[in-house]
C-alpha positions as CSV (number, residue, x, y, z in Angstrom):
1,M,17.8,25.7,-19.4
2,A,19.4,23.7,-22.1
3,K,21.1,25.3,-25.1
4,I,21.7,23.3,-28.2
5,C,24.8,24.2,-30.2
6,N,24.0,24.2,-33.8
7,K,27.6,23.7,-34.9
8,C,28.6,20.7,-32.8
9,D,25.1,19.2,-31.8
10,Q,26.0,19.0,-28.2
11,N,23.7,19.9,-25.3
12,Q,25.1,22.7,-23.2
13,T,23.5,24.0,-20.0
14,A,24.1,27.4,-18.6
15,T,25.0,27.2,-14.9
16,V,24.8,29.8,-12.2
17,P,27.0,29.4,-9.1
18,Y,25.0,28.5,-5.9
19,I,26.3,31.5,-4.0
20,V,25.0,33.9,-6.6
21,H,21.6,32.2,-6.6
22,E,21.4,32.3,-2.8
23,S,22.4,36.0,-2.7
24,D,19.7,36.8,-5.3
25,M,17.1,34.9,-3.2
26,A,18.1,36.7,0.0
27,R,17.8,40.0,-1.8
28,A,14.4,39.1,-3.2
29,E,13.2,38.1,0.3
30,R,14.2,41.4,1.7
31,H,12.4,43.2,-1.1
32,F,9.2,41.2,-0.5
33,K,9.3,42.0,3.2
34,R,9.6,45.7,2.4
35,L,6.7,45.5,-0.1
36,W,4.5,43.8,2.5
37,G,5.4,46.6,5.0
38,V,4.4,49.2,2.4
39,I,1.2,47.5,1.6
40,I,0.2,47.2,5.3
41,L,1.2,50.9,5.9
42,L,-1.0,52.0,2.9
43,I,-4.0,50.1,4.1
44,V,-3.6,51.5,7.6
45,L,-3.3,55.1,6.2
46,L,-6.4,54.5,4.0
47,V,-8.5,53.5,7.0
48,A,-7.1,56.3,9.1
49,T,-7.9,59.0,6.5
50,N,-11.4,57.7,6.0
51,A,-12.0,57.7,9.8
52,L,-10.7,61.3,10.0
53,W,-13.0,62.4,7.2
54,L,-16.0,60.8,9.0
55,W,-15.0,62.4,12.3
56,H,-14.6,65.8,10.6
57,S,-18.0,65.6,8.9
58,R,-19.7,64.7,12.1
59,Q,-18.5,67.8,13.9
60,Y,-21.0,69.9,12.3
61,E,-24.7,70.0,13.3
62,R,-27.1,69.5,10.5
63,A,-30.1,71.7,10.7
64,E,-32.8,72.6,8.3
65,I,-33.4,76.3,8.0
66,T,-36.9,77.4,6.9
67,T,-37.7,81.0,6.2
68,T,-41.2,82.3,6.0
69,Q,-41.7,85.7,4.3
70,T,-45.0,87.5,4.3
71,A,-45.6,90.2,1.7
72,E,-48.7,92.3,1.2
73,Q,-49.1,94.3,-2.0
74,D,-51.8,96.2,-3.8
75,V,-51.6,96.6,-7.5
76,E,-54.3,98.3,-9.6
77,D,-53.3,96.9,-13.0
78,G,-50.8,94.3,-13.8
79,Y,-49.3,91.4,-12.1
80,N,-48.8,91.0,-8.3
81,Q,-45.4,89.3,-7.7
82,F,-42.6,89.7,-5.3
83,I,-39.0,88.8,-5.1
84,G,-37.9,87.3,-1.8
85,G,-34.7,85.7,-0.8
86,D,-33.2,83.6,-3.6
87,F,-36.3,82.9,-5.6
88,Y,-39.3,84.6,-7.2
89,G,-42.5,84.0,-5.3
90,E,-46.1,84.4,-6.1
91,T,-48.8,86.0,-4.0
92,E,-52.1,84.4,-3.2
93,D,-53.9,86.4,-5.9
94,Y,-51.7,86.3,-9.0
95,N,-53.6,88.8,-11.1
96,N,-54.9,90.8,-8.2
97,D,-58.6,90.2,-9.1
């Protein structure tokens, strides 16, 4: 990079000793190698955790549970309803006609 001196109109370039540049490049190479190692490790861990979650979810058997509830009621006046399980159900004859 060239610097121009405003006072004397001479071109001056800033120089860095070769040994300093080489040591910086060596340090940067080691840093890049560590970063690649971390990136590869993180990808392997991501795949492993996803595989473990899939294995964990497949341990359980999926089954549908159906429940049938039969209710017989007689009502002289009013509505004929029942409460069964988690929901309100209706009988075959809603108004008990």
